[in-house]
N, C-alpha and C positions, 0 to 999 in steps of 0.2 A: 535395538539400543540406539539412543539419540546421539547423533554425531556432534562434534563441537560446533560446527556451523549451524546445525538445527537447533541446538541449545541456545546459541547466541540470538538466532532469529526469534525463537519462542519467548525468551526472557531477555530482552535487550537491556543492557545497562544504560545506554544512551539513545534517546530518540532525537533526531535532528529535524527541526521544523524549518523548512526553507520557505521564506515568505517574501512577497513584494511589498509588504506593509499594508496593502489594501485588503488582503484576505485574512488578516489576523483574527478578526472577530468571528470568522467562519472556521478557521483552523484550530484556534486555541481550546474551545470546548472539547474537541476530540483529543487533542494533545494532552490536556489535563486528565481526561478520563483514562487514557492509556497509561499515563505516568502513575496514576493511582492504582490501576489494576496490576501493573508489572513492577512497580517500585523503581521505575527508570528515572533518570534525570533528563531534563530537557535542555536543548541548545537551540536558541532562536537565531537563525542566520539570515541576514539580508546582505546581498551583494550589490555594490555600486559598480557601474561601468568604469572601465579604465579612465583615468584622468585625461589621457591623450585623446579620448573620444569626445570630450566636452567641446561644444562649439563656441564661437564668438560672434558678437553682433557686428554690424558694418563698421563700427568705430574701433574694432579690435578688442573690445572688452568682453570678458567671459560672460556667458549668458546666465550662469549662476556659479556660486562659490562652492567648490567641492567640499571644503571644510564645513560649510553650513549644511550640506546634504548629509555628511557623516553625523553631524551633531543632531540633526532632525531625526535620522534613522535610529540613532542610539537612544534618543529620548523616547521614541515610540516603543522600541523593543524593551527598554527598561520598565516602562509602564506595565507591559504585559507580563514580563518576568517577575515583577513585584507582586502582581495579582496571583501568579502561580505559587510564589514562595509563601504568600499568605495562606495558601491551602496546604502548606507543608511539603511542597514539591521543590526539589533542588532545580533551579532554572538559571541559565546564564544566557547572555545576549552577545552576539558577535556581529560586527559590521566589517565586511571585507571589500576589497576592490579588485576587480578583474572579471574574467569570464565566469558567469554564474555556475554553469555545470562543472567547470574545473574546480571552482572553490568548494562546491558541494562534495566533490570527490576527495578533495584535500581534507576536508573536515571529517569525512568518513574514516579516512586513514588515521588522522591525528587523534581523534577522540573515541576511537573504537565504537563507532556508531553501529547499532544493531537494527535500526529501522529509520526510514525517511518518511516524513509526512509533508505532503505538498498539496496545493490546490490546483484546480483546472478552471479555465475560463468558461463563460456561458456559451450556449450553442447559438449558431447562426440561424438564418431563415430556413436553411436546408437541413437543419438538425445535425450539423457537423460540429464536432467538438473542437474548439480552438485550444488545443493543448499548449501551444507555444513551443518554441525551439528548445527551451531549457527543460521543460517536462519531458519532451521526446528524448532528449539526450540522456536524461537521468533514467528513464524507464528502459532504454535500450542497453545501458552500460553497467549499471550497478549490480552487484551480486548479493543483494539483500532485499528484504521485503520493502515495498514502496506502498504506502497507505495514501490513496488519492481521494481527496474530498472535492466532489463536484459542487456546483452552485445550488443544486437541489437536495443535497445530502442533509439528513436530519439525524439528531441524536437518537440512539436506539431506544426502543420501548419493549416491554415484556409482552409475551404472548399470553394466550389464555391459560397456559399452565404455569404462568409466572416466570417463565424463562425467555430470554432473548433467543433469536435464531441466527446461527452463523451458517451461511450457505457456501459450500465448497463445490464448485463445478470442476470435475476431473475428467481428463482424457483417458485415464486408466493405462497410460503408457508407463514404461519402467521409470521414466523420469518424473512421474507424478508423486512419488513418495515424499520428497521434501515438503511440497505444498500441503500434502495431506497431514503430515506430522505437525506442520505449523497450524493448520486448521484445528486440529485436536487441541493443541495448547492454547490457542486463542479462545476457543470455546470454553476451556477449563478456567482460564483467567476471568472470563466474563460470566461464568456460571450459566452458560448458554447451552442450548440444544444444537447439535451439529447435524446438518443435512448434507449427505453426499449425493450429488446429482451427476448423472451421465446422460448425455443427449445422443440418441441414436437417429440415423436417417429414417425417413418415412419408408414403410414397407407395405406392399400390396398383398403379400401372402400372409394371412393371419397365423397360420401354423408356424411358418418360419419366424415370424415376429415373436411369437410366444417362446420359441426355443431360444432365440437370441436374447430375449429379456431374461430368461431364467439363467443363462450363462453369464450375462452381464451382472445380474444381481449377486451371483456367487462371487464374482470378481470384486464387486463393491464391498461385500461383507469381508472378504479376505483382506482387502486393503485396509479396512477399519481395524481388523485384528492386528495386522502387522505394524500399524503405525501408532498404536496406543501403548502407553507405558503405565507405570504405577501412578504417575501424576494425572493421567487422563483417563484412567480406567472407569471412572464414575460418570464420564460425559455421556449423556444420552445421544445415540447415533441412529439416524434414520437414513435408509438408502432409497433413492428414487431414480426411476428410469422413465424418460419421456422420449417421444419421437418428434422430430421437426427440425427447424432452424436453431442452431445452438444459441445464438444471441437472443432470439425471441423467447426461447424456452427458459433460458437463464433469468432473463428479466421478468418473465411472467411468474416463474416460481418465486423469485425474490419478492415480487409484489404480493403474491398470494400468502406467503409466510410472514410478510412484513419484516423481512430480514434486516438485522442490524448491520450486517457486513457480508459482502461477497468476496470470496477468496478464489483467485485464479492462478494456476501455474502456467508458465509460458516456456516453451522450448525455443531453441535458437531459430527455428523455422516459423515462429509464430508472429503475431501482430506486433510484439515488442521490437521486432527487427525492422518493421516498416509500418509505422502507425498511420501513415497517410493513405494506406489502402483499406479497403472495406473488410477488415478481419474481425473476428469475434471479440477479442479483448478491446479493440478500439471502439467498437459499437457499444459494448457494455459500459465502458467508461463514459461514453457520450450520453447514455440514457439512464444510467442507474440513479435511483432515488435514495441510495444509501452509499456509504464509502465502499471503495473497492481496494482490496489488498492484493497486489500482484507480486509474484516471486518468480524471477527468471531462473531458468535451469543453470546450475553451476556444476562444473566438473570437479572431480576429486583434486586435480592439480590446482584449480582456481581456489578451492576451499583452503588448501594448504597455504597458498600464497596470502590469502586474506588473514589466516591465523598468524602467519609470521609477521605480517605488517601491523597487526593490531597490537597496541601497547597501552598501558595505563597512562592516562593523561591527567594533567593538573592545570588549573587556571591561575 
């Protein structure tokens, strides 16, 4: 049975698009597509630094007028929200002042946000993803799906069978159920094929490898059965097992399948706790050519708190 948290994640009433204004042309096609698929309303949020942080020139004059910055941001957001409304999507624009990650968290609580959409910056010469402090704080702290659009992400295309592919890389831990449930529902809303992938370490003993593969395949099939409901029963599911480096194999499989989306679950001990280290999720975010949807592990107590804090909002 789908829990209230899982239902909220799978069918968000509100999607929050956190933008620096320069990435809206990259984010909005994905935001509009998700709003159409899920019936969600969009909130476009841009956060300006605190006014106290604005500098002055040698003559003591402000380097720029905060009110002008607010007006400029509001005008740009209004342009994109109007385009979304022309497509029949309820869309609102917000400009707030303060610390960006804190304002994002405040909007999540105020507007019962079920999903966050944000962009990442381009890679440097050493192929290091420049997430930025805001994205790192959001990925580490929020208890809901974060849909990350990298600079190389493209809109999904259908495969040979006419269906898109959603790739869910799972650890098969007990905590992997919520992300698997989410993957099933995302695949259902996109009328996509779901591929469950588990990466095992390389093994020298062929017989031991075959035994482990068989056991793992049964676990993947059990996970698929346990996480599907009447809304996702018709989703085609394929289980895959590969051996090697998790990051390399996830990216290679996504490329082979031309995946429309990669979904990753993350425990408290994973890359979302320290994105500056060379962990699987960090590296997938750095190199993926499609969007990546991450879901941090959430305890039952945290889920209860989220549900209590959530309230119907009005503009």
